[in-house]
N, C-alpha and C positions, 0 to 999 in steps of 0.2 A: 799569431796571425796565420792558418792556412788557407791556401789558395789551390784550386784545378786549374791547370795553364793546358789545353789541348792543340796550341797550334805556334807554330812560328811568330804568330803575328802576335799573339798574346805575350809570347817572351820579351819581343820588341817592345809591347807597351808596357811591361813591368821594368825594365831597365828604362823607358824613357820617364815614366814616373818617377822612380828614386832618382833618377839623375835630375830631374826638374828640383829635389830637395838636399842633393850633396852640397857640398860646404868644401874649403881648399881643409884640410889635413883631416878627412874622412876616412874611415877605414870600412871596408864590407870584407868580410868575410864568406866567402862561398862553401858550402861542401856537399858534397850527395856523391853516389854511386858514377863511375865512369860512363860516359855517354846521358849522363842525364842534365844537361844543359848549362853547365857551368860557364864553359868558355862560349857561346852561344849567348847568354847572356852579357858576359864581357865585352862582346864584341858591339853588343846593339848599347849598350850602356856608354860604350866611346863613341859612337858614331852621335849618339844624344850627347855626348860633350864636345860634338864638333872635332872629332878625329879623325882624319882623312885617310891615314894611312891602315893598311888590311891589320888587322889585331891576329895575332896568332897564339897559340896556346906555348905557352914559356916553359912546356915541361921539363927541355933538357939546359935550358940557359938560366932556368930559375926568374929571371924577370926581364920584362920587357918594359921599357920608360916611351909613352906617346905624348905629344904635343898634342891639345886638344883647344878649339878656342874659345872655349868655356873656362878650362883648366887642364891642367896636365894629368894624366891617369897612368901608372904605375904599377901594372899587370905580375903579381907575383905567382910561381904553383910551385907546390912546396911537397906534392908528392914522391920527388926524389929527393927532398932533404934527409940526409944518412945522418949529420947529428943536431943538437939543439944550437952549438955553434955557428954555425953556417947563418942560422936565422940574423943573427946580430952582423954577421958579414954581408947579408943581404943588403943592410942601412935602411931599413923601413917606416924608422923612427927617423931618419935623416930628410928618407923622401916626406913624409907626413909632416915634419917641422917646415920644408919649405914649399908647402900649400899645396900639393895635389892632393889628390885622391890614390888613394891606396886599394885593390882590388889583388883579394888572396884566393886562389883556389886552395882548395883541400889544407884550408886551415884549424879545422879541427887533428891534424899531426899534432899540434902544439899546445894543444888546449888553449887557455887561458892568456899565453904568453903574448898575445898580439897586444892585448889592452882593449879599450871600450870599442864598439864596433856595430856595425850592421849586421846581424847575422840573417846571411839565405840560403835555407837547405833544400836543396833539390833529392826529389827520389823518384821513379818510374812509377804510373801508375799499372793498376793489376789488369785494363783491359786496352783495347784495340779499336779507334774510332774511325769507322769509315770516312774518306773523304773526298772530294768531288776527284774525280781521275783516277777513282779505284785504289788509291794508296791509303793503306791504312797508316795512323799518324796514332803513334801510344801517348796517352796524357801522361803527363806531369804533376805532381804537388809540390808545392813551394809552402815553405815553413818561414816567417821574416819576424825576428824579435831583436830588441837593442840587446845589447851588452853593454853594462855602465851609461854614465850620463849622456855620452855623444849624442844619439838620435833618440834618447827621451823626449824631447822636447819638440821633435818631429812625427812622432808616431803616430798620433792623432789625426792629424794633416795625413799620412800618407795612408792609411786607415779609410781614411774621406775618399779619399783617389782611387783607391783599390777595390772600394763598395761600387762603384760606379762603373767597372770594368771587368771586373771577374766575382765569379760563383765563391766568395768567403764562407769555407768550411767549418771555422773554428777561429774565435780571438784569443788570445792570450792576454 
């Protein structure tokens, strides 16, 4: 499924809709260019899950853990991953087994090694949209697809919810 997002509010709405369907042990893999919205999405997802701490990019630490009111959020960033062995050292499987939701930025670096997941890919749009106040905002395109069985059963519900809030450009 491919969507167009034109504002921070829409990014927050997307994250909230996904948060409403998240279950313990879910993995969400975020991909996309630098500055395309991965961390902003994670911050909004965390807020929707009841995280009250400020969520920051774990680029240098590789992993941050947050306790939400609904579920724990484990936020990993693989951008600086130097060797695949570090992926095992992060203990993402153990965090999943403990019942939290794991969000991984730059997850495409390790291919399918993360297993079943909801893949959310962000890309910059090729246009600037004038907003009130004179600040142009670049649109984003977001592609969402399940990998494996973990999200398959929830994709229809997610698609219905997204269709109410966004212009759906393509369905997979």
